C-alpha positions in Angstrom: -69.2 164.4 -34.1 -69.6 162.0 -36.4 -66.6 159.9 -36.8 -65.3 159.0 -40.0 -65.8 155.8 -41.5 -62.9 153.6 -42.9 -61.8 154.5 -46.0 -62.1 151.6 -48.6 -58.7 149.6 -49.2 -60.0 148.6 -52.5 -61.1 151.9 -53.5 -57.9 153.4 -52.8 -56.0 151.2 -54.8 -58.6 151.5 -57.7 -57.9 155.0 -57.3 -54.3 154.9 -57.4 -54.6 152.8 -60.5 -56.5 155.5 -62.2 -53.9 157.8 -61.2 -51.1 156.1 -62.6 -52.6 155.3 -65.9 -53.3 159.1 -66.1 -49.6 160.0 -65.8 -48.5 157.3 -67.8 -50.1 159.4 -70.7 -47.4 161.8 -70.8 -46.3 165.1 -68.5 -49.0 167.3 -70.7 -51.7 165.0 -68.2 -50.1 165.1 -64.9 -52.0 167.4 -63.3 -55.9 166.5 -63.5 -56.8 170.0 -64.3 -55.0 169.4 -67.9 -56.1 166.1 -68.1 -59.6 166.6 -68.2 -59.2 169.8 -70.2 -56.9 167.8 -72.7 -59.2 165.2 -73.0 -61.9 167.5 -73.2 -60.5 168.9 -76.5 -58.9 166.0 -77.8 -62.2 163.5 -77.6 -65.4 165.1 -76.1 -66.3 167.5 -78.4 -64.6 169.8 -75.6 -67.7 169.0 -73.4 -67.4 168.6 -69.7 -67.2 164.8 -69.3 -66.1 165.0 -65.7 -65.5 167.9 -63.1 -61.9 168.2 -61.3 -63.8 167.0 -57.9 -65.2 164.1 -59.2 -61.7 162.9 -60.7 -59.9 163.6 -57.5 -62.4 161.6 -55.4 -62.2 158.9 -57.6 -58.5 158.9 -57.8 -58.2 159.3 -54.0 -60.7 156.4 -53.2 -63.4 158.6 -51.8 -66.1 157.7 -55.0 -67.0 155.1 -56.6 -67.4 155.6 -60.4 -70.3 155.0 -62.2 -70.6 152.8 -66.1 -70.9 155.5 -67.7 -67.9 157.6 -66.2 -65.8 154.5 -66.7 -66.1 154.1 -70.0 -65.5 157.7 -70.7 -62.3 157.6 -68.5 -61.2 154.0 -70.2 -61.5 155.9 -73.4 -59.7 159.2 -71.9 -57.0 156.9 -70.7 -56.7 155.0 -73.8 -57.3 151.9 -72.1 -60.2 148.8 -73.5 -63.4 149.6 -70.7 -63.5 145.6 -70.6 -60.0 145.7 -69.4 -59.7 148.5 -67.4 -63.1 147.0 -65.5 -61.0 143.6 -65.3 -58.3 145.3 -63.4 -60.7 146.9 -61.2 -62.5 143.6 -60.0 -59.3 142.0 -59.6 -58.0 144.6 -57.2 -61.5 144.5 -55.5 -61.7 141.0 -55.1 -57.8 140.5 -54.0 -58.5 143.3 -51.4 -61.5 141.4 -49.8 -59.2 137.9 -49.7 
């Protein structure tokens, strides 16, 4: 059986940032399912904008996020995408020091 690759500390910290910001929006956004569903209705015209699995993987540091999804997630988190990206860069760089 193949050995599992070590998970990136930076990705884990970035995922925790996203999760904290989601939960800080209020109890109606505590679960990923409700967050995705509510934000779909509120911001994205009831269109699918992110899958539950993808958000889970991002929040658990298993996946990088694309620029497109970062912008959409920033909107859903009520964050400026540039400010959010700067926080991501800071976390990433601090994990490499």
